[in-house]
PDB file of N, H, CA, C and O in Angstrom:
ATOM      1  N   UNK A   1      50.926 165.123   1.915  1.00  0.00           N
ATOM      2  CA  UNK A   1      50.137 163.976   1.810  1.00  0.00           C
ATOM      3  C   UNK A   1      51.109 162.719   1.933  1.00  0.00           C
ATOM      4  O   UNK A   1      50.758 161.742   2.595  1.00  0.00           O
ATOM      5  N   UNK A   2      52.222 162.760   1.344  1.00  0.00           N
ATOM      6  H   UNK A   2      52.508 163.553   0.806  1.00  0.00           H
ATOM      7  CA  UNK A   2      53.031 161.611   1.449  1.00  0.00           C
ATOM      8  C   UNK A   2      53.598 161.413   2.860  1.00  0.00           C
ATOM      9  O   UNK A   2      53.781 160.282   3.310  1.00  0.00           O
ATOM     10  N   UNK A   3      53.867 162.504   3.538  1.00  0.00           N
ATOM     11  H   UNK A   3      53.717 163.423   3.173  1.00  0.00           H
ATOM     12  CA  UNK A   3      54.410 162.358   4.943  1.00  0.00           C
ATOM     13  C   UNK A   3      53.278 161.796   5.821  1.00  0.00           C
ATOM     14  O   UNK A   3      53.546 160.956   6.681  1.00  0.00           O
ATOM     15  N   UNK A   4      52.020 162.236   5.628  1.00  0.00           N
ATOM     16  H   UNK A   4      51.803 162.918   4.930  1.00  0.00           H
ATOM     17  CA  UNK A   4      50.830 161.670   6.327  1.00  0.00           C
ATOM     18  C   UNK A   4      50.674 160.134   6.132  1.00  0.00           C
ATOM     19  O   UNK A   4      50.411 159.387   7.074  1.00  0.00           O
ATOM     20  N   UNK A   5      50.838 159.738   4.940  1.00  0.00           N
ATOM     21  H   UNK A   5      51.052 160.345   4.175  1.00  0.00           H
ATOM     22  CA  UNK A   5      50.754 158.237   4.630  1.00  0.00           C
ATOM     23  C   UNK A   5      51.801 157.541   5.354  1.00  0.00           C
ATOM     24  O   UNK A   5      51.522 156.593   6.088  1.00  0.00           O
ATOM     25  N   UNK A   6      52.909 157.927   5.204  1.00  0.00           N
ATOM     26  H   UNK A   6      53.135 158.697   4.608  1.00  0.00           H
ATOM     27  CA  UNK A   6      54.214 157.319   5.856  1.00  0.00           C
ATOM     28  C   UNK A   6      53.966 157.266   7.383  1.00  0.00           C
ATOM     29  O   UNK A   6      54.290 156.243   7.987  1.00  0.00           O
ATOM     30  N   UNK A   7      53.445 158.246   8.000  1.00  0.00           N
ATOM     31  H   UNK A   7      53.182 159.077   7.509  1.00  0.00           H
ATOM     32  CA  UNK A   7      53.194 158.292   9.480  1.00  0.00           C
ATOM     33  C   UNK A   7      52.182 157.217   9.887  1.00  0.00           C
ATOM     34  O   UNK A   7      52.036 156.971  11.084  1.00  0.00           O
ATOM     35  N   UNK A   8      51.497 156.584   8.983  1.00  0.00           N
ATOM     36  H   UNK A   8      51.616 156.784   8.010  1.00  0.00           H
ATOM     37  CA  UNK A   8      50.536 155.440   9.372  1.00  0.00           C
ATOM     38  C   UNK A   8      51.248 154.120   9.644  1.00  0.00           C
ATOM     39  O   UNK A   8      50.680 153.171  10.184  1.00  0.00           O
ATOM     40  N   UNK A   9      52.464 154.106   9.262  1.00  0.00           N
ATOM     41  H   UNK A   9      52.925 154.877   8.823  1.00  0.00           H
ATOM     42  CA  UNK A   9      53.240 152.848   9.477  1.00  0.00           C
ATOM     43  C   UNK A   9      53.314 152.489  10.964  1.00  0.00           C
ATOM     44  O   UNK A   9      53.396 153.374  11.816  1.00  0.00           O
ATOM     45  N   UNK A  10      53.286 151.254  11.256  1.00  0.00           N
ATOM     46  H   UNK A  10      53.220 150.535  10.564  1.00  0.00           H
ATOM     47  CA  UNK A  10      53.328 150.665  12.715  1.00  0.00           C
ATOM     48  C   UNK A  10      54.664 151.178  13.336  1.00  0.00           C
ATOM     49  O   UNK A  10      54.747 151.562  14.503  1.00  0.00           O
ATOM     50  N   UNK A  11      55.637 151.152  12.506  1.00  0.00           N
ATOM     51  H   UNK A  11      55.570 150.840  11.558  1.00  0.00           H
ATOM     52  CA  UNK A  11      57.038 151.699  13.051  1.00  0.00           C
ATOM     53  C   UNK A  11      57.041 153.081  13.639  1.00  0.00           C
ATOM     54  O   UNK A  11      57.946 153.426  14.399  1.00  0.00           O
ATOM     55  N   UNK A  12      56.005 153.922  13.292  1.00  0.00           N
ATOM     56  H   UNK A  12      55.270 153.642  12.675  1.00  0.00           H
ATOM     57  CA  UNK A  12      56.017 155.245  13.821  1.00  0.00           C
ATOM     58  C   UNK A  12      54.945 155.484  14.994  1.00  0.00           C
ATOM     59  O   UNK A  12      54.732 156.607  15.451  1.00  0.00           O
ATOM     60  N   UNK A  13      54.302 154.348  15.428  1.00  0.00           N
ATOM     61  H   UNK A  13      54.475 153.435  15.057  1.00  0.00           H
ATOM     62  CA  UNK A  13      53.299 154.380  16.479  1.00  0.00           C
ATOM     63  C   UNK A  13      53.849 154.890  17.752  1.00  0.00           C
ATOM     64  O   UNK A  13      53.190 155.691  18.415  1.00  0.00           O
ATOM     65  N   UNK A  14      54.975 154.495  18.127  1.00  0.00           N
ATOM     66  H   UNK A  14      55.511 153.844  17.589  1.00  0.00           H
ATOM     67  CA  UNK A  14      55.611 155.030  19.373  1.00  0.00           C
ATOM     68  C   UNK A  14      56.068 156.456  19.374  1.00  0.00           C
ATOM     69  O   UNK A  14      56.000 157.158  20.382  1.00  0.00           O
ATOM     70  N   UNK A  15      56.587 156.917  18.092  1.00  0.00           N
ATOM     71  H   UNK A  15      56.641 156.346  17.273  1.00  0.00           H
ATOM     72  CA  UNK A  15      57.034 158.257  17.983  1.00  0.00           C
ATOM     73  C   UNK A  15      56.065 159.320  18.395  1.00  0.00           C
ATOM     74  O   UNK A  15      56.422 160.194  19.185  1.00  0.00           O
ATOM     75  N   UNK A  16      54.791 159.285  17.873  1.00  0.00           N
ATOM     76  H   UNK A  16      54.500 158.575  17.232  1.00  0.00           H
ATOM     77  CA  UNK A  16      53.654 160.205  18.123  1.00  0.00           C
ATOM     78  C   UNK A  16      52.452 159.548  18.000  1.00  0.00           C
ATOM     79  O   UNK A  16      51.983 159.535  16.862  1.00  0.00           O
ATOM     80  N   UNK A  17      51.742 158.921  18.991  1.00  0.00           N
ATOM     81  H   UNK A  17      52.123 158.932  19.916  1.00  0.00           H
ATOM     82  CA  UNK A  17      50.663 158.285  18.939  1.00  0.00           C
ATOM     83  C   UNK A  17      49.436 158.967  18.239  1.00  0.00           C
ATOM     84  O   UNK A  17      48.658 158.322  17.537  1.00  0.00           O
ATOM     85  N   UNK A  18      49.315 160.277  18.469  1.00  0.00           N
ATOM     86  H   UNK A  18      49.948 160.801  19.040  1.00  0.00           H
ATOM     87  CA  UNK A  18      48.071 161.002  17.903  1.00  0.00           C
ATOM     88  C   UNK A  18      48.280 161.138  16.359  1.00  0.00           C
ATOM     89  O   UNK A  18      47.360 160.955  15.561  1.00  0.00           O
ATOM     90  N   UNK A  19      49.522 161.464  16.002  1.00  0.00           N
ATOM     91  H   UNK A  19      50.269 161.613  16.650  1.00  0.00           H
ATOM     92  CA  UNK A  19      49.838 161.588  14.568  1.00  0.00           C
ATOM     93  C   UNK A  19      49.654 160.216  13.933  1.00  0.00           C
ATOM     94  O   UNK A  19      49.029 160.111  12.877  1.00  0.00           O
ATOM     95  N   UNK A  20      50.185 159.158  14.553  1.00  0.00           N
ATOM     96  H   UNK A  20      50.692 159.244  15.410  1.00  0.00           H
ATOM     97  CA  UNK A  20      49.965 157.888  13.843  1.00  0.00           C
ATOM     98  C   UNK A  20      48.417 157.512  13.871  1.00  0.00           C
ATOM     99  O   UNK A  20      47.951 157.012  12.847  1.00  0.00           O
ATOM    100  N   UNK A  21      47.717 157.685  14.799  1.00  0.00           N
ATOM    101  H   UNK A  21      48.096 158.091  15.631  1.00  0.00           H
ATOM    102  CA  UNK A  21      46.242 157.431  14.778  1.00  0.00           C
ATOM    103  C   UNK A  21      45.503 158.178  13.709  1.00  0.00           C
ATOM    104  O   UNK A  21      44.670 157.618  12.996  1.00  0.00           O
ATOM    105  N   UNK A  22      45.819 159.463  13.603  1.00  0.00           N
ATOM    106  H   UNK A  22      46.495 159.918  14.182  1.00  0.00           H
ATOM    107  CA  UNK A  22      45.151 160.279  12.465  1.00  0.00           C
ATOM    108  C   UNK A  22      45.606 159.809  11.154  1.00  0.00           C
ATOM    109  O   UNK A  22      44.803 159.643  10.236  1.00  0.00           O
ATOM    110  N   UNK A  23      46.945 159.571  11.021  1.00  0.00           N
ATOM    111  H   UNK A  23      47.598 159.705  11.767  1.00  0.00           H
ATOM    112  CA  UNK A  23      47.381 159.075   9.716  1.00  0.00           C
ATOM    113  C   UNK A  23      46.723 157.689   9.274  1.00  0.00           C
ATOM    114  O   UNK A  23      46.394 157.446   8.113  1.00  0.00           O
ATOM    115  N   UNK A  24      46.580 156.849  10.302  1.00  0.00           N
ATOM    116  H   UNK A  24      46.847 157.046  11.246  1.00  0.00           H
ATOM    117  CA  UNK A  24      46.001 155.589   9.998  1.00  0.00           C
ATOM    118  C   UNK A  24      44.532 155.817   9.595  1.00  0.00           C
ATOM    119  O   UNK A  24      44.091 155.209   8.619  1.00  0.00           O
ATOM    120  N   UNK A  25      43.786 156.624  10.266  1.00  0.00           N
ATOM    121  H   UNK A  25      44.144 157.117  11.059  1.00  0.00           H
ATOM    122  CA  UNK A  25      42.439 156.955   9.831  1.00  0.00           C
ATOM    123  C   UNK A  25      42.215 157.485   8.325  1.00  0.00           C
ATOM    124  O   UNK A  25      41.317 157.127   7.563  1.00  0.00           O
ATOM    125  N   UNK A  26      43.182 158.370   8.083  1.00  0.00           N
ATOM    126  H   UNK A  26      43.912 158.662   8.701  1.00  0.00           H
ATOM    127  CA  UNK A  26      43.222 158.869   6.651  1.00  0.00           C
ATOM    128  C   UNK A  26      43.569 157.882   5.654  1.00  0.00           C
ATOM    129  O   UNK A  26      42.927 157.841   4.605  1.00  0.00           O
ATOM    130  N   UNK A  27      44.544 157.063   5.883  1.00  0.00           N
ATOM    131  H   UNK A  27      45.066 157.096   6.735  1.00  0.00           H
ATOM    132  CA  UNK A  27      45.012 156.100   4.907  1.00  0.00           C
ATOM    133  C   UNK A  27      43.913 155.052   4.829  1.00  0.00           C
ATOM    134  O   UNK A  27      43.695 154.548   3.728  1.00  0.00           O
ATOM    135  N   UNK A  28      43.220 154.683   5.853  1.00  0.00           N
ATOM    136  H   UNK A  28      43.398 155.093   6.748  1.00  0.00           H
ATOM    137  CA  UNK A  28      42.167 153.637   5.803  1.00  0.00           C
ATOM    138  C   UNK A  28      41.065 154.149   4.922  1.00  0.00           C
ATOM    139  O   UNK A  28      40.498 153.342   4.184  1.00  0.00           O
ATOM    140  N   UNK A  29      40.686 155.478   4.925  1.00  0.00           N
ATOM    141  H   UNK A  29      41.146 156.134   5.524  1.00  0.00           H
ATOM    142  CA  UNK A  29      39.702 156.045   4.063  1.00  0.00           C
ATOM    143  C   UNK A  29      40.114 156.016   2.654  1.00  0.00           C
ATOM    144  O   UNK A  29      39.355 155.693   1.741  1.00  0.00           O
ATOM    145  N   UNK A  30      41.532 156.417   2.484  1.00  0.00           N
ATOM    146  H   UNK A  30      42.149 156.679   3.226  1.00  0.00           H
ATOM    147  CA  UNK A  30      41.934 156.479   1.125  1.00  0.00           C
ATOM    148  C   UNK A  30      41.923 155.108   0.459  1.00  0.00           C
ATOM    149  O   UNK A  30      41.704 155.017  -0.749  1.00  0.00           O
ATOM    150  N   UNK A  31      42.173 153.954   1.285  1.00  0.00           N
ATOM    151  H   UNK A  31      42.350 154.028   2.267  1.00  0.00           H
ATOM    152  CA  UNK A  31      41.984 152.606   0.705  1.00  0.00           C
ATOM    153  C   UNK A  31      40.584 152.113   0.773  1.00  0.00           C
ATOM    154  O   UNK A  31      40.338 150.945   0.473  1.00  0.00           O
ATOM    155  N   UNK A  32      39.696 152.899   1.134  1.00  0.00           N
ATOM    156  H   UNK A  32      39.897 153.848   1.379  1.00  0.00           H
ATOM    157  CA  UNK A  32      38.220 152.592   1.178  1.00  0.00           C
ATOM    158  C   UNK A  32      37.892 151.583   2.215  1.00  0.00           C
ATOM    159  O   UNK A  32      36.969 150.801   1.988  1.00  0.00           O
ATOM    160  N   UNK A  33      38.558 151.518   3.340  1.00  0.00           N
ATOM    161  H   UNK A  33      39.308 152.153   3.524  1.00  0.00           H
ATOM    162  CA  UNK A  33      38.232 150.806   4.547  1.00  0.00           C
ATOM    163  C   UNK A  33      37.293 151.589   5.261  1.00  0.00           C
ATOM    164  O   UNK A  33      37.416 152.813   5.213  1.00  0.00           O
ATOM    165  N   UNK A  34      36.261 151.016   5.995  1.00  0.00           N
ATOM    166  H   UNK A  34      36.161 150.022   6.033  1.00  0.00           H
ATOM    167  CA  UNK A  34      35.332 151.827   6.736  1.00  0.00           C
ATOM    168  C   UNK A  34      35.915 152.481   7.879  1.00  0.00           C
ATOM    169  O   UNK A  34      35.523 153.613   8.163  1.00  0.00           O
ATOM    170  N   UNK A  35      36.832 151.897   8.598  1.00  0.00           N
ATOM    171  H   UNK A  35      37.151 150.977   8.368  1.00  0.00           H
ATOM    172  CA  UNK A  35      37.713 152.510   9.700  1.00  0.00           C
ATOM    173  C   UNK A  35      38.983 151.797   9.912  1.00  0.00           C
ATOM    174  O   UNK A  35      39.143 150.703   9.371  1.00  0.00           O
ATOM    175  N   UNK A  36      39.894 152.312  10.644  1.00  0.00           N
ATOM    176  H   UNK A  36      39.764 153.201  11.084  1.00  0.00           H
ATOM    177  CA  UNK A  36      41.232 151.817  10.754  1.00  0.00           C
ATOM    178  C   UNK A  36      41.403 150.889  11.880  1.00  0.00           C
ATOM    179  O   UNK A  36      42.493 150.336  12.025  1.00  0.00           O
ATOM    180  N   UNK A  37      40.298 150.631  12.805  1.00  0.00           N
ATOM    181  H   UNK A  37      39.412 151.080  12.687  1.00  0.00           H
ATOM    182  CA  UNK A  37      40.471 149.731  13.829  1.00  0.00           C
ATOM    183  C   UNK A  37      40.746 148.304  13.273  1.00  0.00           C
ATOM    184  O   UNK A  37      40.114 147.819  12.334  1.00  0.00           O
ATOM    185  N   UNK A  38      41.780 147.658  13.964  1.00  0.00           N
ATOM    186  H   UNK A  38      42.292 148.051  14.727  1.00  0.00           H
ATOM    187  CA  UNK A  38      42.197 146.314  13.532  1.00  0.00           C
ATOM    188  C   UNK A  38      42.984 146.205  12.284  1.00  0.00           C
ATOM    189  O   UNK A  38      43.218 145.108  11.777  1.00  0.00           O
ATOM    190  N   UNK A  39      43.423 147.386  11.747  1.00  0.00           N
ATOM    191  H   UNK A  39      43.233 148.278  12.159  1.00  0.00           H
ATOM    192  CA  UNK A  39      44.252 147.413  10.581  1.00  0.00           C
ATOM    193  C   UNK A  39      45.697 147.604  10.982  1.00  0.00           C
ATOM    194  O   UNK A  39      45.989 148.473  11.803  1.00  0.00           O
ATOM    195  N   UNK A  40      46.620 146.818  10.427  1.00  0.00           N
ATOM    196  H   UNK A  40      46.383 146.113   9.759  1.00  0.00           H
ATOM    197  CA  UNK A  40      48.017 147.096  10.726  1.00  0.00           C
ATOM    198  C   UNK A  40      48.755 147.402   9.490  1.00  0.00           C
ATOM    199  O   UNK A  40      49.017 146.540   8.652  1.00  0.00           O
ATOM    200  N   UNK A  41      49.122 148.764   9.376  1.00  0.00           N
ATOM    201  H   UNK A  41      48.909 149.465  10.057  1.00  0.00           H
ATOM    202  CA  UNK A  41      49.812 149.227   8.140  1.00  0.00           C
ATOM    203  C   UNK A  41      51.230 149.091   8.406  1.00  0.00           C
ATOM    204  O   UNK A  41      51.703 149.509   9.463  1.00  0.00           O
ATOM    205  N   UNK A  42      52.002 148.485   7.440  1.00  0.00           N
ATOM    206  H   UNK A  42      51.618 148.145   6.581  1.00  0.00           H
ATOM    207  CA  UNK A  42      53.403 148.288   7.564  1.00  0.00           C
ATOM    208  C   UNK A  42      54.100 148.275   6.151  1.00  0.00           C
ATOM    209  O   UNK A  42      53.467 148.077   5.114  1.00  0.00           O
ATOM    210  N   UNK A  43      55.381 148.490   6.194  1.00  0.00           N
ATOM    211  H   UNK A  43      55.896 148.651   7.036  1.00  0.00           H
ATOM    212  CA  UNK A  43      56.242 148.460   4.942  1.00  0.00           C
ATOM    213  C   UNK A  43      55.757 149.543   3.929  1.00  0.00           C
ATOM    214  O   UNK A  43      55.697 149.270   2.730  1.00  0.00           O
ATOM    215  N   UNK A  44      55.426 150.719   4.389  1.00  0.00           N
ATOM    216  H   UNK A  44      55.475 150.940   5.363  1.00  0.00           H
ATOM    217  CA  UNK A  44      54.844 151.733   3.530  1.00  0.00           C
ATOM    218  C   UNK A  44      55.990 152.419   2.858  1.00  0.00           C
ATOM    219  O   UNK A  44      56.912 152.950   3.476  1.00  0.00           O
ATOM    220  N   UNK A  45      55.869 152.375   1.435  1.00  0.00           N
ATOM    221  H   UNK A  45      55.119 151.943   0.933  1.00  0.00           H
ATOM    222  CA  UNK A  45      56.728 153.076   0.598  1.00  0.00           C
ATOM    223  C   UNK A  45      56.012 154.067  -0.321  1.00  0.00           C
ATOM    224  O   UNK A  45      55.009 153.725  -0.949  1.00  0.00           O
ATOM    225  N   UNK A  46      56.529 155.290  -0.396  1.00  0.00           N
ATOM    226  H   UNK A  46      57.344 155.567   0.113  1.00  0.00           H
ATOM    227  CA  UNK A  46      55.836 156.389  -1.072  1.00  0.00           C
ATOM    228  C   UNK A  46      56.841 156.970  -2.134  1.00  0.00           C
ATOM    229  O   UNK A  46      57.992 157.277  -1.823  1.00  0.00           O
ATOM    230  N   UNK A  47      56.387 157.089  -3.277  1.00  0.00           N
ATOM    231  H   UNK A  47      55.452 156.840  -3.530  1.00  0.00           H
ATOM    232  CA  UNK A  47      57.092 157.741  -4.360  1.00  0.00           C
ATOM    233  C   UNK A  47      56.317 159.059  -4.858  1.00  0.00           C
ATOM    234  O   UNK A  47      55.113 158.979  -5.100  1.00  0.00           O
ATOM    235  N   UNK A  48      56.933 160.136  -4.995  1.00  0.00           N
ATOM    236  H   UNK A  48      57.911 160.201  -4.799  1.00  0.00           H
ATOM    237  CA  UNK A  48      56.309 161.317  -5.513  1.00  0.00           C
ATOM    238  C   UNK A  48      56.787 161.584  -6.877  1.00  0.00           C
ATOM    239  O   UNK A  48      57.980 161.473  -7.160  1.00  0.00           O
ATOM    240  N   UNK A  49      55.870 161.940  -7.753  1.00  0.00           N
ATOM    241  H   UNK A  49      54.901 162.030  -7.523  1.00  0.00           H
ATOM    242  CA  UNK A  49      56.141 162.263  -9.197  1.00  0.00           C
ATOM    243  C   UNK A  49      56.927 161.104  -9.892  1.00  0.00           C
ATOM    244  O   UNK A  49      57.957 161.299 -10.537  1.00  0.00           O
ATOM    245  N   UNK A  50      56.374 159.928  -9.711  1.00  0.00           N
ATOM    246  H   UNK A  50      55.537 159.769  -9.187  1.00  0.00           H
ATOM    247  CA  UNK A  50      57.065 158.735 -10.074  1.00  0.00           C
ATOM    248  C   UNK A  50      56.286 158.168 -11.380  1.00  0.00           C
ATOM    249  O   UNK A  50      55.114 157.801 -11.296  1.00  0.00           O
ATOM    250  N   UNK A  51      56.973 158.124 -12.513  1.00  0.00           N
ATOM    251  H   UNK A  51      57.925 158.422 -12.581  1.00  0.00           H
ATOM    252  CA  UNK A  51      56.383 157.603 -13.804  1.00  0.00           C
ATOM    253  C   UNK A  51      55.091 158.498 -14.098  1.00  0.00           C
ATOM    254  O   UNK A  51      54.037 157.956 -14.431  1.00  0.00           O
ATOM    255  N   UNK A  52      55.197 159.806 -13.972  1.00  0.00           N
ATOM    256  H   UNK A  52      56.053 160.246 -13.702  1.00  0.00           H
ATOM    257  CA  UNK A  52      53.994 160.598 -14.224  1.00  0.00           C
ATOM    258  C   UNK A  52      52.822 160.464 -13.374  1.00  0.00           C
ATOM    259  O   UNK A  52      51.708 160.844 -13.733  1.00  0.00           O
ATOM    260  N   UNK A  53      53.094 159.862 -12.117  1.00  0.00           N
ATOM    261  H   UNK A  53      54.000 159.554 -11.825  1.00  0.00           H
ATOM    262  CA  UNK A  53      51.985 159.749 -11.151  1.00  0.00           C
ATOM    263  C   UNK A  53      52.290 160.517 -10.044  1.00  0.00           C
ATOM    264  O   UNK A  53      53.400 160.419  -9.519  1.00  0.00           O
ATOM    265  N   UNK A  54      51.388 161.320  -9.596  1.00  0.00           N
ATOM    266  H   UNK A  54      50.487 161.399 -10.022  1.00  0.00           H
ATOM    267  CA  UNK A  54      51.655 162.271  -8.425  1.00  0.00           C
ATOM    268  C   UNK A  54      52.119 161.628  -7.194  1.00  0.00           C
ATOM    269  O   UNK A  54      53.125 162.061  -6.633  1.00  0.00           O
ATOM    270  N   UNK A  55      51.441 160.591  -6.711  1.00  0.00           N
ATOM    271  H   UNK A  55      50.623 160.240  -7.167  1.00  0.00           H
ATOM    272  CA  UNK A  55      51.786 159.835  -5.416  1.00  0.00           C
ATOM    273  C   UNK A  55      51.588 158.451  -5.769  1.00  0.00           C
ATOM    274  O   UNK A  55      50.511 158.127  -6.270  1.00  0.00           O
ATOM    275  N   UNK A  56      52.542 157.546  -5.560  1.00  0.00           N
ATOM    276  H   UNK A  56      53.417 157.809  -5.153  1.00  0.00           H
ATOM    277  CA  UNK A  56      52.464 156.114  -5.746  1.00  0.00           C
ATOM    278  C   UNK A  56      52.809 155.477  -4.398  1.00  0.00           C
ATOM    279  O   UNK A  56      53.904 155.718  -3.890  1.00  0.00           O
ATOM    280  N   UNK A  57      51.875 154.632  -3.764  1.00  0.00           N
ATOM    281  H   UNK A  57      50.985 154.436  -4.177  1.00  0.00           H
ATOM    282  CA  UNK A  57      52.146 154.144  -2.463  1.00  0.00           C
ATOM    283  C   UNK A  57      52.062 152.615  -2.634  1.00  0.00           C
ATOM    284  O   UNK A  57      51.191 152.108  -3.342  1.00  0.00           O
ATOM    285  N   UNK A  58      52.944 151.922  -2.001  1.00  0.00           N
ATOM    286  H   UNK A  58      53.651 152.334  -1.426  1.00  0.00           H
ATOM    287  CA  UNK A  58      52.860 150.451  -1.805  1.00  0.00           C
ATOM    288  C   UNK A  58      53.003 150.179  -0.377  1.00  0.00           C
ATOM    289  O   UNK A  58      53.865 150.771   0.272  1.00  0.00           O
ATOM    290  N   UNK A  59      52.192 149.298   0.177  1.00  0.00           N
ATOM    291  H   UNK A  59      51.491 148.817  -0.350  1.00  0.00           H
ATOM    292  CA  UNK A  59      52.260 149.026   1.556  1.00  0.00           C
ATOM    293  C   UNK A  59      51.599 147.596   1.802  1.00  0.00           C
ATOM    294  O   UNK A  59      51.058 146.916   0.930  1.00  0.00           O
ATOM    295  N   UNK A  60      51.746 147.250   3.198  1.00  0.00           N
ATOM    296  H   UNK A  60      52.186 147.802   3.906  1.00  0.00           H
ATOM    297  CA  UNK A  60      51.163 145.975   3.658  1.00  0.00           C
ATOM    298  C   UNK A  60      49.962 146.444   4.603  1.00  0.00           C
ATOM    299  O   UNK A  60      50.109 147.359   5.414  1.00  0.00           O
ATOM    300  N   UNK A  61      48.821 145.781   4.443  1.00  0.00           N
ATOM    301  H   UNK A  61      48.702 145.038   3.784  1.00  0.00           H
ATOM    302  CA  UNK A  61      47.774 145.930   5.477  1.00  0.00           C
ATOM    303  C   UNK A  61      47.361 144.664   5.927  1.00  0.00           C
ATOM    304  O   UNK A  61      46.819 143.886   5.141  1.00  0.00           O
ATOM    305  N   UNK A  62      47.573 144.345   7.211  1.00  0.00           N
ATOM    306  H   UNK A  62      48.013 144.977   7.849  1.00  0.00           H
ATOM    307  CA  UNK A  62      47.355 143.054   7.771  1.00  0.00           C
ATOM    308  C   UNK A  62      48.026 142.008   7.029  1.00  0.00           C
ATOM    309  O   UNK A  62      47.422 140.959   6.805  1.00  0.00           O
ATOM    310  N   UNK A  63      49.306 142.199   6.593  1.00  0.00           N
ATOM    311  H   UNK A  63      49.796 143.051   6.775  1.00  0.00           H
ATOM    312  CA  UNK A  63      50.186 141.286   5.855  1.00  0.00           C
ATOM    313  C   UNK A  63      49.631 140.982   4.461  1.00  0.00           C
ATOM    314  O   UNK A  63      50.036 140.012   3.821  1.00  0.00           O
ATOM    315  N   UNK A  64      48.667 141.850   3.983  1.00  0.00           N
ATOM    316  H   UNK A  64      48.338 142.638   4.503  1.00  0.00           H
ATOM    317  CA  UNK A  64      48.342 141.737   2.503  1.00  0.00           C
ATOM    318  C   UNK A  64      48.782 142.947   1.747  1.00  0.00           C
ATOM    319  O   UNK A  64      48.594 144.084   2.178  1.00  0.00           O
ATOM    320  N   UNK A  65      49.422 142.663   0.516  1.00  0.00           N
ATOM    321  H   UNK A  65      49.575 141.739   0.165  1.00  0.00           H
ATOM    322  CA  UNK A  65      49.898 143.791  -0.233  1.00  0.00           C
ATOM    323  C   UNK A  65      48.919 144.734  -0.870  1.00  0.00           C
ATOM    324  O   UNK A  65      47.973 144.260  -1.499  1.00  0.00           O
ATOM    325  N   UNK A  66      49.073 146.038  -0.756  1.00  0.00           N
ATOM    326  H   UNK A  66      49.841 146.423  -0.245  1.00  0.00           H
ATOM    327  CA  UNK A  66      48.241 146.984  -1.485  1.00  0.00           C
ATOM    328  C   UNK A  66      48.940 148.009  -2.143  1.00  0.00           C
ATOM    329  O   UNK A  66      50.105 148.225  -1.811  1.00  0.00           O
ATOM    330  N   UNK A  67      48.345 148.748  -3.124  1.00  0.00           N
ATOM    331  H   UNK A  67      47.399 148.573  -3.393  1.00  0.00           H
ATOM    332  CA  UNK A  67      48.970 149.820  -3.805  1.00  0.00           C
ATOM    333  C   UNK A  67      47.937 150.905  -3.921  1.00  0.00           C
ATOM    334  O   UNK A  67      46.756 150.592  -4.073  1.00  0.00           O
ATOM    335  N   UNK A  68      48.315 152.168  -3.859  1.00  0.00           N
ATOM    336  H   UNK A  68      49.275 152.421  -3.736  1.00  0.00           H
ATOM    337  CA  UNK A  68      47.400 153.339  -3.921  1.00  0.00           C
ATOM    338  C   UNK A  68      48.104 154.255  -4.852  1.00  0.00           C
ATOM    339  O   UNK A  68      49.297 154.521  -4.712  1.00  0.00           O
ATOM    340  N   UNK A  69      47.357 154.743  -5.815  1.00  0.00           N
ATOM    341  H   UNK A  69      46.387 154.526  -5.929  1.00  0.00           H
ATOM    342  CA  UNK A  69      47.728 155.661  -6.797  1.00  0.00           C
ATOM    343  C   UNK A  69      47.016 156.850  -6.624  1.00  0.00           C
ATOM    344  O   UNK A  69      45.790 156.757  -6.694  1.00  0.00           O
ATOM    345  N   UNK A  70      47.560 158.060  -6.392  1.00  0.00           N
ATOM    346  H   UNK A  70      48.556 158.135  -6.335  1.00  0.00           H
ATOM    347  CA  UNK A  70      46.961 159.311  -6.260  1.00  0.00           C
ATOM    348  C   UNK A  70      47.301 160.200  -7.390  1.00  0.00           C
ATOM    349  O   UNK A  70      48.486 160.489  -7.553  1.00  0.00           O
ATOM    350  N   UNK A  71      46.339 160.702  -8.246  1.00  0.00           N
ATOM    351  H   UNK A  71      45.376 160.467  -8.113  1.00  0.00           H
ATOM    352  CA  UNK A  71      46.621 161.670  -9.271  1.00  0.00           C
ATOM    353  C   UNK A  71      45.666 162.812  -9.125  1.00  0.00           C
ATOM    354  O   UNK A  71      44.450 162.637  -9.046  1.00  0.00           O
ATOM    355  N   UNK A  72      46.250 164.003  -9.091  1.00  0.00           N
ATOM    356  H   UNK A  72      47.238 164.146  -9.155  1.00  0.00           H
ATOM    357  CA  UNK A  72      45.462 165.114  -8.809  1.00  0.00           C
ATOM    358  C   UNK A  72      44.968 165.785 -10.106  1.00  0.00           C
ATOM    359  O   UNK A  72      44.254 166.786 -10.049  1.00  0.00           O
TER     360      UNK A  72
END
């Protein structure tokens, strides 16, 4: 899951367009956006098992700061 989230970053768009597009759609859903069209994901940082949280994500979406906490 952490790899998928990191792949949504704009800096990975040229490496593999299909993977980036899929990751962007998944991340948009996790952040409760209706779809990824028009969203620019950048500065994605992911920590695993940080402070007893399974996955902690900090990122920018269209130059606005977001955090995502995933606990299983």
